[in-house]
Structure formats: C-alpha cells, structure tokens
N, CA, C and O of each residue as an XYZ file, in Angstrom:
508
protein
N       0.830     -1.188      0.000
C       0.000      0.000      0.000
C       0.874      1.251      0.000
O       1.862      1.313      0.732
N       0.520      2.250     -0.816
C       1.292      3.493     -0.814
C       1.135      4.224      0.509
O       0.127      4.078      1.200
N       2.139      5.007      0.848
C       2.065      5.771      2.085
C       1.153      6.983      1.941
O       0.494      7.356      2.912
N       1.087      7.613      0.773
C       0.199      8.758      0.542
C      -0.147      8.839     -0.934
O       0.690      8.581     -1.799
N      -1.394      9.200     -1.208
C      -1.837      9.369     -2.582
C      -2.397     10.774     -2.735
O      -3.072     11.272     -1.833
N      -2.126     11.419     -3.862
C      -2.522     12.799     -4.094
C      -3.168     12.926     -5.464
O      -2.932     12.112     -6.357
N      -3.987     13.961     -5.614
C      -4.512     14.255     -6.938
C      -3.377     14.859     -7.763
O      -2.460     15.456     -7.201
N      -3.426     14.714     -9.069
C      -2.366     15.305     -9.904
C      -2.198     16.808     -9.686
O      -1.097     17.330     -9.861
N      -3.273     17.520     -9.305
C      -3.172     18.963     -9.080
C      -2.334     19.277     -7.843
O      -1.851     20.400     -7.694
N      -2.157     18.295     -6.954
C      -1.387     18.504     -5.723
C       0.081     18.115     -5.888
O       0.808     18.037     -4.897
N       0.524     17.874     -7.104
C       1.888     17.408     -7.355
C       2.936     18.338     -6.766
O       3.921     17.863     -6.202
N       2.758     19.637     -6.879
C       3.749     20.584     -6.360
C       3.874     20.484     -4.847
O       4.942     20.756     -4.297
N       2.799     20.098     -4.164
C       2.845     19.920     -2.713
C       3.718     18.722     -2.365
O       4.439     18.747     -1.367
N       3.660     17.687     -3.172
C       4.401     16.455     -2.921
C       5.892     16.655     -3.152
O       6.700     16.300     -2.294
N       6.268     17.213     -4.287
C       7.682     17.358     -4.621
C       7.865     18.437     -5.682
O       7.385     18.304     -6.808
N       8.561     19.502     -5.310
C       8.799     20.582     -6.261
C       9.581     20.122     -7.488
O       9.192     20.472     -8.602
N      10.683     19.341     -7.339
C      11.395     18.961     -8.563
C      10.581     18.039     -9.473
O      10.749     18.076    -10.692
N       9.711     17.220     -8.903
C       8.879     16.333     -9.723
C       7.823     17.151    -10.460
O       7.593     16.933    -11.649
N       7.187     18.082     -9.774
C       6.215     18.956    -10.429
C       6.884     19.752    -11.548
O       6.321     19.907    -12.631
N       8.085     20.254    -11.279
C       8.816     21.017    -12.292
C       9.191     20.133    -13.475
O       9.206     20.602    -14.613
N       9.496     18.851    -13.223
C       9.815     17.920    -14.316
C       8.632     17.824    -15.280
O       8.813     17.888    -16.496
N       7.431     17.670    -14.741
C       6.242     17.576    -15.593
C       6.074     18.867    -16.394
O       5.806     18.817    -17.594
N       6.229     20.021    -15.743
C       6.095     21.304    -16.433
C       7.162     21.478    -17.515
O       6.858     21.901    -18.630
N       8.411     21.151    -17.181
C       9.504     21.299    -18.145
C       9.318     20.364    -19.332
O       9.577     20.741    -20.475
N       8.869     19.148    -19.057
C       8.596     18.197    -20.135
C       7.521     18.743    -21.059
O       7.693     18.757    -22.278
N       6.418     19.192    -20.484
C       5.296     19.671    -21.292
C       5.598     20.966    -22.037
O       4.904     21.307    -22.994
N       6.633     21.693    -21.601
C       7.011     22.920    -22.317
C       8.210     22.693    -23.243
O       8.669     23.620    -23.911
N       8.721     21.435    -23.278
C       9.853     21.061    -24.146
C      11.092     21.911    -23.861
O      11.849     22.246    -24.772
N      11.287     22.253    -22.598
C      12.389     23.120    -22.183
C      13.561     22.262    -21.698
O      13.613     21.870    -20.533
N      14.483     21.981    -22.593
C      15.600     21.089    -22.313
C      16.470     21.600    -21.168
O      16.844     20.817    -20.294
N      16.798     22.880    -21.149
C      17.687     23.409    -20.112
C      17.032     23.347    -18.731
O      17.689     23.002    -17.748
N      15.765     23.673    -18.657
C      15.037     23.583    -17.390
C      14.978     22.136    -16.924
O      15.194     21.846    -15.747
N      14.688     21.239    -17.843
C      14.624     19.815    -17.519
C      15.953     19.330    -16.946
O      15.976     18.648    -15.922
N      17.049     19.675    -17.598
C      18.373     19.243    -17.134
C      18.722     19.824    -15.773
O      19.360     19.157    -14.959
N      18.312     21.053    -15.522
C      18.618     21.703    -14.249
C      17.956     20.993    -13.068
O      18.369     21.189    -11.925
N      16.951     20.184    -13.321
C      16.238     19.475    -12.255
C      16.975     18.239    -11.762
O      16.663     17.718    -10.691
N      17.952     17.763    -12.535
C      18.667     16.539    -12.194
C      19.988     16.837    -11.489
O      20.667     17.817    -11.796
N      20.337     15.971    -10.539
C      21.670     16.015     -9.934
C      22.691     15.677    -11.016
O      22.364     15.004    -11.993
N      23.920     16.141    -10.841
C      24.965     15.899    -11.843
C      25.189     14.420    -12.114
O      25.476     14.034    -13.248
N      25.060     13.581    -11.075
C      25.309     12.144    -11.229
C      24.017     11.327    -11.223
O      24.027     10.152    -10.857
N      22.901     11.948    -11.630
C      21.596     11.280    -11.624
C      21.560     10.112    -12.608
O      22.364     10.019    -13.536
N      20.601      9.234    -12.367
C      20.331      8.108    -13.256
C      18.916      8.221    -13.782
O      17.971      8.383    -13.011
N      18.768      8.135    -15.098
C      17.466      7.952    -15.732
C      17.499      6.574    -16.364
O      18.422      6.246    -17.109
N      16.493      5.768    -16.066
C      16.318      4.484    -16.736
C      14.980      4.565    -17.449
O      13.925      4.566    -16.813
N      15.028      4.631    -18.763
C      13.832      4.740    -19.592
C      13.685      3.442    -20.363
O      14.491      3.127    -21.239
N      12.655      2.701    -20.028
C      12.383      1.435    -20.699
C      13.591      0.492    -20.659
O      13.950     -0.120    -21.665
N      14.200      0.390    -19.492
C      15.304     -0.531    -19.204
C      16.626     -0.119    -19.839
O      17.527     -0.946    -19.986
N      16.752      1.162    -20.220
C      18.023      1.699    -20.720
C      18.512      2.769    -19.757
O      17.780      3.702    -19.427
N      19.765      2.624    -19.308
C      20.348      3.549    -18.344
C      21.000      4.754    -19.020
O      21.668      4.631    -20.046
N      20.782      5.928    -18.409
C      21.434      7.170    -18.801
C      21.994      7.783    -17.521
O      21.248      8.350    -16.723
N      23.305      7.670    -17.328
C      23.981      8.146    -16.118
C      24.593      9.509    -16.354
O      25.341      9.700    -17.313
N      24.280     10.463    -15.483
C      24.900     11.784    -15.532
C      24.251     12.702    -16.541
O      23.559     12.263    -17.459
N      24.492     13.997    -16.349
C      23.827     15.003    -17.175
C      24.137     14.925    -18.667
O      23.231     15.162    -19.466
N      25.353     14.611    -19.089
C      25.569     14.520    -20.538
C      24.681     13.450    -21.196
O      24.099     13.694    -22.253
N      24.579     12.278    -20.577
C      23.732     11.207    -21.132
C      22.256     11.566    -21.008
O      21.467     11.277    -21.908
N      21.882     12.196    -19.894
C      20.493     12.601    -19.704
C      20.110     13.666    -20.728
O      18.986     13.664    -21.231
N      21.037     14.579    -21.041
C      20.779     15.597    -22.073
C      20.469     14.938    -23.414
O      19.486     15.294    -24.064
N      21.300     13.978    -23.837
C      21.066     13.292    -25.109
C      19.713     12.603    -25.119
O      18.966     12.702    -26.092
N      19.398     11.900    -24.028
C      18.121     11.195    -23.918
C      16.957     12.183    -23.996
O      16.023     11.980    -24.772
N      17.007     13.252    -23.196
C      15.903     14.210    -23.145
C      15.719     14.931    -24.480
O      14.594     15.166    -24.919
N      16.824     15.276    -25.111
C      16.739     15.952    -26.405
C      16.090     15.044    -27.447
O      15.242     15.485    -28.223
N      16.491     13.781    -27.457
C      15.994     12.812    -28.439
C      14.567     12.356    -28.130
O      13.713     12.348    -29.017
N      14.304     11.975    -26.871
C      13.056     11.290    -26.544
C      11.957     12.189    -25.976
O      10.794     11.786    -25.929
N      12.307     13.387    -25.549
C      11.285     14.289    -25.011
C      11.100     15.489    -25.933
O      10.018     15.692    -26.483
N      12.150     16.277    -26.099
C      12.026     17.534    -26.846
C      11.737     17.291    -28.319
O      10.782     17.855    -28.851
N      12.533     16.470    -28.992
C      12.323     16.291    -30.434
C      11.036     15.520    -30.735
O      10.473     15.662    -31.820
N      10.567     14.710    -29.789
C       9.326     13.960    -29.985
C       8.095     14.733    -29.500
O       6.967     14.257    -29.630
N       8.323     15.944    -28.932
C       7.226     16.771    -28.398
C       6.369     15.959    -27.416
O       5.140     16.006    -27.448
N       7.057     15.218    -26.549
C       6.381     14.377    -25.576
C       5.677     15.236    -24.529
O       6.244     16.203    -24.022
N       4.437     14.872    -24.213
C       3.705     15.539    -23.148
C       3.186     14.499    -22.160
O       2.925     13.348    -22.510
N       3.046     14.949    -20.909
C       2.559     14.100    -19.831
C       1.285     14.717    -19.258
O       1.238     15.912    -18.963
N       0.255     13.885    -19.107
C      -0.959     14.297    -18.408
C      -1.063     13.401    -17.182
O      -1.540     12.270    -17.271
N      -0.614     13.913    -16.036
C      -0.582     13.118    -14.809
C      -1.991     12.700    -14.407
O      -2.913     13.515    -14.382
N      -2.140     11.419    -14.094
C      -3.444     10.903    -13.665
C      -3.437     10.487    -12.202
O      -4.469     10.573    -11.537
N      -2.295     10.038    -11.686
C      -2.175      9.714    -10.264
C      -0.793     10.111     -9.771
O       0.180     10.106    -10.525
N      -0.727     10.454     -8.496
C       0.531     10.794     -7.842
C       0.549     10.079     -6.501
O      -0.368     10.228     -5.693
N       1.586      9.312     -6.275
C       1.713      8.562     -5.025
C       3.071      8.854     -4.416
O       4.091      8.792     -5.102
N       3.086      9.171     -3.132
C       4.338      9.305     -2.394
C       4.504      8.025     -1.584
O       3.597      7.613     -0.861
N       5.660      7.409     -1.711
C       5.895      6.126     -1.059
C       7.306      6.111     -0.495
O       8.268      5.910     -1.236
N       7.439      6.321      0.812
C       8.726      6.306      1.499
C       9.749      7.230      0.838
O      10.897      6.841      0.622
N       9.330      8.440      0.522
C      10.242      9.420     -0.040
C      10.354      9.385     -1.551
O      10.935     10.294     -2.143
N       9.822      8.375     -2.178
C       9.798      8.293     -3.640
C       8.460      8.865     -4.115
O       7.490      8.891     -3.358
N       8.409      9.315     -5.346
C       7.172      9.848     -5.918
C       6.913      9.109     -7.223
O       7.761      9.066     -8.113
N       5.718      8.528     -7.314
C       5.327      7.782     -8.510
C       4.219      8.567     -9.206
O       3.153      8.796     -8.636
N       4.485      8.970    -10.432
C       3.508      9.701    -11.230
C       3.098      8.804    -12.387
O       3.929      8.387    -13.193
N       1.814      8.516    -12.456
C       1.279      7.800    -13.610
C       0.692      8.844    -14.540
O      -0.047      9.729    -14.108
N       1.026      8.736    -15.828
C       0.609      9.774    -16.769
C       0.253      9.181    -18.123
O       0.844      8.199    -18.572
N      -0.722      9.802    -18.756
C      -0.998      9.521    -20.156
C       0.018     10.323    -20.955
O       0.206     11.516    -20.718
N       0.666      9.663    -21.897
C       1.761     10.265    -22.657
C       1.362     10.383    -24.124
O       0.769      9.472    -24.701
N       1.696     11.510    -24.701
C       1.479     11.742    -26.128
C       2.738     12.373    -26.710
O       3.588     12.890    -25.986
N       2.833     12.317    -28.020
C       3.961     12.930    -28.697
C       3.803     12.767    -30.185
O       2.776     12.282    -30.660
N       4.829     13.175    -30.932
C       4.746     13.035    -32.394
C       5.434     11.756    -32.865
O       5.907     11.675    -33.999
N       5.483     10.756    -31.977
C       6.032      9.455    -32.339
C       4.916      8.559    -32.870
O       3.736      8.844    -32.668
N       5.289      7.481    -33.545
C       4.339      6.551    -34.146
C       3.583      5.802    -33.052
O       4.194      5.094    -32.251
N       2.268      5.951    -33.013
C       1.425      5.298    -32.017
C       0.860      3.967    -32.523
O       0.088      3.312    -31.823
N       1.247      3.568    -33.747
C       0.715      2.320    -34.305
C       1.035      1.152    -33.379
O       2.186      0.945    -32.995
N       0.014      0.404    -33.032
C       0.185     -0.770    -32.188
C       0.254     -0.467    -30.699
O       0.330     -1.386    -29.884
N       0.228      0.808    -30.336
C       0.280      1.191    -28.923
C      -1.132      1.456    -28.409
O      -2.007      1.861    -29.174
N      -1.353      1.229    -27.125
C      -2.689      1.477    -26.576
C      -2.986      2.973    -26.500
O      -2.077      3.803    -26.471
N      -4.271      3.293    -26.469
C      -4.704      4.672    -26.309
C      -5.719      4.702    -25.170
O      -6.820      4.175    -25.329
N      -5.391      5.293    -24.041
C      -4.217      6.121    -23.805
C      -2.965      5.295    -23.578
O      -3.025      4.143    -23.150
N      -1.828      5.911    -23.874
C      -0.522      5.316    -23.617
C      -0.111      5.747    -22.212
O       0.131      6.928    -21.964
N      -0.033      4.786    -21.296
C       0.167      5.083    -19.883
C       1.568      4.673    -19.447
O       1.992      3.536    -19.651
N       2.272      5.619    -18.847
C       3.608      5.360    -18.314
C       3.617      5.665    -16.826
O       2.877      6.525    -16.347
N       4.463      4.949    -16.107
C       4.705      5.234    -14.696
C       6.111      5.813    -14.590
O       7.067      5.250    -15.123
N       6.226      6.939    -13.900
C       7.481      7.643    -13.680
C       7.814      7.517    -12.201
O       7.112      8.073    -11.356
N       8.877      6.793    -11.884
C       9.291      6.545    -10.503
C      10.448      7.489    -10.169
O      11.582      7.261    -10.592
N      10.163      8.535     -9.419
C      11.140      9.574     -9.090
C      11.742      9.337     -7.709
O      11.047      8.946     -6.771
N      13.050      9.582     -7.603
C      13.713      9.681     -6.311
C      14.264     11.091     -6.209
O      15.321     11.394     -6.763
N      13.536     11.964     -5.489
C      14.042     13.313     -5.292
C      14.993     13.352     -4.096
O      14.873     12.562     -3.160
N      15.928     14.277     -4.152
C      16.840     14.513     -3.029
C      17.037     16.017     -2.952
O      17.720     16.608     -3.789
N      16.434     16.631     -1.943
C      16.449     18.089     -1.884
C      15.667     18.655     -3.052
O      14.517     18.279     -3.282
N      16.297     19.563     -3.792
C      15.607     20.177     -4.923
C      16.021     19.583     -6.271
O      15.796     20.191     -7.318
N      16.621     18.404     -6.240
C      17.052     17.732     -7.470
C      16.469     16.318     -7.550
O      16.077     15.728     -6.544
N      16.428     15.803     -8.765
C      16.039     14.416     -9.013
C      17.328     13.618     -9.127
O      18.199     13.954     -9.928
N      17.453     12.561     -8.327
C      18.665     11.744     -8.379
C      18.440     10.447     -9.149
O      19.392      9.812     -9.605
N      17.174     10.059     -9.291
C      16.870      8.859    -10.066
C      15.467      8.971    -10.635
O      14.544      9.441     -9.969
N      15.324      8.531    -11.875
C      14.028      8.466    -12.540
C      13.973      7.173    -13.333
O      14.820      6.919    -14.190
N      12.975      6.365    -13.041
C      12.751      5.122    -13.780
C      11.405      5.268    -14.482
O      10.403      5.612    -13.854
N      11.389      5.005    -15.789
C      10.182      5.175    -16.599
C       9.824      3.839    -17.228
O      10.634      3.228    -17.925
N       8.597      3.394    -16.970
C       8.124      2.122    -17.512
C       6.719      2.296    -18.071
O       5.891      3.008    -17.503
N       6.470      1.637    -19.183
C       5.112      1.646    -19.741
C       4.252      0.690    -18.937
O       4.610     -0.471    -18.738
N       3.121      1.186    -18.480
C       2.180      0.312    -17.776
C       1.467     -0.555    -18.802
O       1.018     -0.077    -19.843
N       1.375     -1.835    -18.485
C       0.731     -2.792    -19.383
C      -0.461     -3.414    -18.680
O      -0.373     -3.859    -17.536
N      -1.552     -3.432    -19.379
C      -2.770     -4.012    -18.829
C      -3.157     -5.283    -19.572
O      -4.207     -5.868    -19.306
N      -2.303     -5.713    -20.510
C      -2.621     -6.874    -21.347
C      -1.930     -8.146    -20.883
O      -1.957     -9.152    -21.591
N      -1.312     -8.120    -19.711
C      -0.622     -9.316    -19.218
C      -1.288     -9.858    -17.971
O      -0.841    -10.863    -17.419
C-alpha cells in the first residue's frame, strides 16, 4: 500500500522537482529539464540507463524535446520518499500498435531540490 496518494493537481505539494519535471517536459524546455537533475543522476527509460547530465541531455533531447512528448498526470503517489507519477503520454512518435491512452509510470527519487533517479516504464494491462 502506498504511504500517501494525491490528486495530480497537488503534485507541487508532494515534490517541487517532480512537479517542475512535468512542467519542463510539457514545455519542451531542455535546459530547465536538465537543471532538475543532480549531476550524477540516473534515468532508466524502458530498461536503458542514462547516467549523468551529458547522457540525460542526449536522452531528453531525443526522446522528449524532439518527440514533443507531453505528460498528463493521472495519479501521484508518495511512497517512502519516492514519488510515482502515472501519466498519459502523447507525442509526435508513431502510435501504431500502442494502446490509447498510452500510460507510463514515472518513478522519481528526489533529493532536496534535485532528481537523483528516474525510472520510466510503460504500464501494461494486457498481461
């Protein structure tokens, strides 16, 4: 059981860097997005690791900014200091064969005002 559950509108109350991540993603602001991560942060997107800001920059530029990826948060859960945001995701990528809505879970580990770890997985309801 999660320790706390919040409406998506309460995201800023839960974690400022996580709320800012959603805003930066939806505004396609690469520099703002990068500023939210610790220098030695880890992003794991679909089982691929991106360690440190240079790798995170390449990932964000390719998979968020150039794809015009947007997140519509549907649930926010705080669990022992971690923040899990479930969101419907859209972008200018090929949606053929993908479910609609396309739902991803973003598992954030904030530390102070930075994100030190982000794990992104597509939620599957067909298994």
